[in-house]
N, C-alpha and C positions, 0 to 999 in steps of 0.2 A: 590920288595920294604921292602915285608916279607923275600923275599930270603939273601935281603942287607943287611938286620938291618939300617938300614937307611932313615929317614924319613928324604923328602929335601920337611922341615919346606913353602916355599916359596911355590911353586906345591902347588893348593888350589885343583886343582880336585885329586892327590892324599893324600890328605891330611882327602883329604870328606870322601872320597873313603878308608882308611883305620879303621876312626872315627862309617864310618857303616856296617866297615863288625866284627870291637866292639859291635854293637849293638843285631847284627842278631847273636850271641852268648852268647848271653842273650838273647833274644829270646823265647828262648824254657822251659825258668824255670818262666816264664808272665801264668798266673791264663787264662784270657785267648789267652793260644793261640790254635790254630787251632778252633780258632767259629769269627775269624779273615778274609776277603775276598773280591774283586771286584764286587760282587756284593749284591745284596740286601736282598740273600738269604742267607746271612753270618750272624751271630749276630751281625759280631759287620759289618759299608758295607767301606771298607777302599776306597779314592781317594787319589790320587796325580799329584800332580803340580809341576813343580819343579820351572815353575813359577813365583811363588809366592809368597810375597811377606807379609809380614808386616800389614794385610787391609785388604786384597782379597778376594777376595769371591769365596768360591766353592759350586755349586753349583746340587744335586744331584738327579734328575727327573726318576718320578717314571709315570708309568700305568695303567688304572684299567680297571677293567673286567668290555665289556659289560651288559649291566643290561634290556631288553628292550622285553617288550612285542613287543605280533605282533601287525597284521590286518586280518579281517578272512572280504572274501569276495568281498565286490564292496567299503568299506569302506579306506580313501585317503591316500594312504602312502607316498606318497612324498612328505617332506614339513614337515614330522612328526618324522620326522628321529631323534635319541635323540644321543647325541652329543660325541664325544667323553671322554672318560674320562682320565684328565692329574692331576697329582700326581709334587710338589715340595719339596727338604727345602731345605736351603743350610748354609751354614757355613761362619763368616768369621776367618784367621790364623792371629796367632800372633807369636807374636816372643817370645821364649824368652832363659836362658839361666843356669845350673846347674854350677860351681864350687868348685872347690875342691884347700885345698895348700899345696903345692909339699915343705914349708919349706927349706931347706937347702940343697936338699938332691941331686937337677938337679944342673950341668955347663949351663951356661945360653952362654958361650962363641960364643958357632958353631953355630948360632939363625940359620943359610941357610940348613945346613947336622946335625940331632941331632939322636945320639944312641934314635930306636928304647924300649933296652930292660926297659930306663929309665921313657921312657913318657905309655908303656904295662898297666903298675901298674895303672897310671892316666883313662888311659882309662877303664880298670875295675871298676872302680869305680868306677867312671865316665853311666857307658852302665847301672852297677848292679844297681844305682839307679836309671835310667834314667824307669829299670823297672817298679820298685814297685809303682812310681811313680804315671804313665802310668798306671799303673795294675790297682790304687786309684782313677784315675777320671775316671774310668766307674764304680769302689760300689762305687764312691759318684756323679755319675749319677741316677745312677737306683735306689737308697735313698733319690733323691733329696736333699743331701748338698750341690752339684755344684752344684756355682752359684745364691741357692735359689730357683732352679727350682722344688719345690713339687712335686711329680706324681698327677698327674690328673686322678686316683685308688687308690684305697687304701683294701685290702684286710683282713677284721677285725673277729676273732673268737668270734662264737656266735653274729654272725652282730652286738658286738663293735663301737658306732659311732666314737670316739679318745681314742688314749694310756690312758688317764685319769680312762677312763672306764671298760678297763683291772686287770682282779683280777690273781686272781690265777689257778681252773681254765683253764684259757683263753691260757695256753700256745702248740705251734706245739705238736700235735698228727697227728693220723695216719688218724681219725673226719676228718681234717682243709686239706689237704693235698688233697684232696676225693675234699673236697672243695674250692680248690686255682685247680684242674686239671677242671672239672666243669665249674669252672671262663673261661679259660681259650679258652679252647669248643667254648663256649656260650658265649662270653664274659656279660654275668650279673655278675655285680662285687659289693655283694651288690645290693645297691635300684639303682647301673648305667648298663644304655644299651649299646652294641655297638659293634661291630663290634670284635669275634671272634679271638684270638693272632694264629697268623701266625706261625705257629709249623716250628725246621729246620729241616735240612734236614741233618739228617746223613751219614757219607761214605757207611754203609749198606742197607741206602733203606728210611729209616724208618724214620719217621718223625714226633718231639715228640718236647716236653717243657718242656725248663734247668728251677729250684725252685737250685737259689742258700741260698743258705742258713750259716747262723756263727756259733761256735760251742756250742754256747745256744739253738735254735733249736734245732741239732746237739740232746743232750745227754738230751735236755728234747722230743727228740722225739725216742728215743734207750733206749731211760728206761718206755715207751707209752706198755700197755699191747694188744692189739691187734697190733700196729706194728709189736709190737719185731715177733707175732707167721705170721706174711704174709712175713716178714724177713726172713727172714731162707729160703724161699721161692721161694725168692725179683729177681732179677738177679741183681749180682755183677758187676758194670763193663760193662757192657755188649750193650756199646753204638755201639758196628759199630762205633767206629773211638779212635780208639787206643790216641787222639794223649792230647781231651782231660782227664786228668792225676786227675785230679780230680773230675771226678765223685762218687759216691761210692754204686749208684743200682739202679737199673734201676725202678720201676715201675708203674704198667699201662705205659701213656701217656710220665709221672713225667722222667725224667733225675737229676735227687737230688743230688746235686757238694755243695763242701763247701768247704765253706774256717774262712780261724779265724777270731777272729774283731783287728782294727787300733790300732793300738801303732804308733805313732807320735806326729804333733805343727803342728798345720793348722795352718798359718797368717793368712786367710783369705781363704770364698769361693770358689776363682778363678783358674784362673789356672798355676799351674807354683809355684800355694803362699804353697804347702801340702810338710811338711815335714815329709818323709814316712819311718821309719825304722823296718815295720809288717805296709803287703797290706792286706786289708779289712774291714771288713764290720762294719761302726760303730754302737750304739747304742742312743737309741728317747726317749726325756720323754719327759711327758704330758706337760713342755709349749713348746714346741717342739730343745730346746740348743740337738745339738748333742756329743757325744761323739766329744777328741783331739782338744776340740776348747779353754783347759782354761777355760773352764766357767764351775761351780760344777753342775749336773746331780741334782735335785731334782723333786719330788713324782712317781710317776706311770713311769719306765723306760720299754718300749718297744723295744724288739731285731728287728732291719725292713729286712728280705729282696727278694726277685724279680723275677717272673718269669722271660721271656726274653724267646722271641720266634724269628726267624729270620727276617733283619733285625730295630732292635730294638733299637741303635747305630751306628752316624756316626764319621767316622773322616777320616780328612783327611790334607794329609800332604806336603809343600810348596817347598819351598829350598831346597838341601842333608843338611843332620848335617853337622855342621864342627867344627873340633878341632882345640881349641886354648888358647896361650901359651905368659903367658907373667912373662918377670921377671920385678922384685920393682924398685923401682929406687932409692933404697941405693945402684949403683953399682950391681945389678944382680944375691945377695950370697943370699935371695929366692926366691923362684917361684911361679904364680896357672898357673890349667890348667882350660880349662872348655868343654863343648857342649854346641857350640846353637844349637837349631832348630827354625823352624819353622810346626806348629800344632794346632789342634784345632779338640774338641769332641761334642757330645751332643747325646744328647735322640730324635731320630724318632720323631719328628712335624711334618709335613705335612699340605701344603696349596692343599683345592683344585680349581683345576686353573679353573673351564671352573662348576662344582656344587656333592656336595660328592651323599653319594649312600643319596639312601630315609629314610632307616631305619638300614646301615645295616655300624654304621658313623666310617670313618676311620682318619680322619685330623681335628685340633685343640686339639691332644690328645696325651701321646704315644701309639703312633706307634704300639708297638708290647714289649709293658713290661709295669707293674700293681703290685706293689710294693703290704709287706701284714704283719703289725704286729701282733709279740708274747705276753705275757707279762711274762717279765727277772725278774727284783724287783723291789721292792720299797728300798726306801732314803728315 
């Protein structure tokens, strides 16, 4: 196919393989590259079921640790054993399509064998668009914009209860970084107590948490005098995993990652409905309005980042992505190309099949993630 320079459009397998090749080429440009994998130890736990169509369910199974007291002397042991803890989560595949107008450039006279040079530009644009849109999905999941699923745990400086309570003294700082790391370690997030966040294992074997900050939070951090003195001795890009290209420093058990802010248009908070010019984090105002939604923000506006560990997100792919091409009814003088795919992603929020742990609760909450708000501006 690549050698002959001809795409046999009628060959579904060849067409789909060609589309997947283009998407793989763009994979390295993803913010989340290096953080996706086939096990729950990855930040984004992926599964693929090539038979899954729109509406089909993909199940993620988890096994808990055994936590039981022993028996002494003549105490009755049999019949008092604790059940094995099992947890699960699931998501439902959705069908989506991204399109591009080819204009008059393409000759649709021969639909069976199409010159690849005419279609690689469309594949490049569609793959690049998908990479940015897919990155945005996880930024929006972490912040709570996607589907309106607010974070179950939010940390703010100085124990501020809401975004409206934030003041100019509640910006990102070294002190707040310490508080964030402590929350991840202990599971004590504000007044809420839960199981600690399971850290992500890097290539060098170390386990750490990822703190995803927007450019405003990075600015405030770099102007914080305490952080400035620490940053001079911090291990910059020392995460032991070269695939993670957006880490700017490793401080303690936190790997600080910077992303920009979202630019684009959001038709709704559902999958496939974001027109992503630049992927990144959204700001949120005191009324809960996110940036990029077409609604003006008012009052106190916060930058919202999040801490993630192993198994924070789940992603599933169904049938193989497809490249579609369609000439116009006007004698094929213009045409459109499309990327069709079957996909879903969500925050991990597991259900206890038997029971949860007595104190280190992990079910019915964001499993390996919590958000944090810092003061950005007031409008």
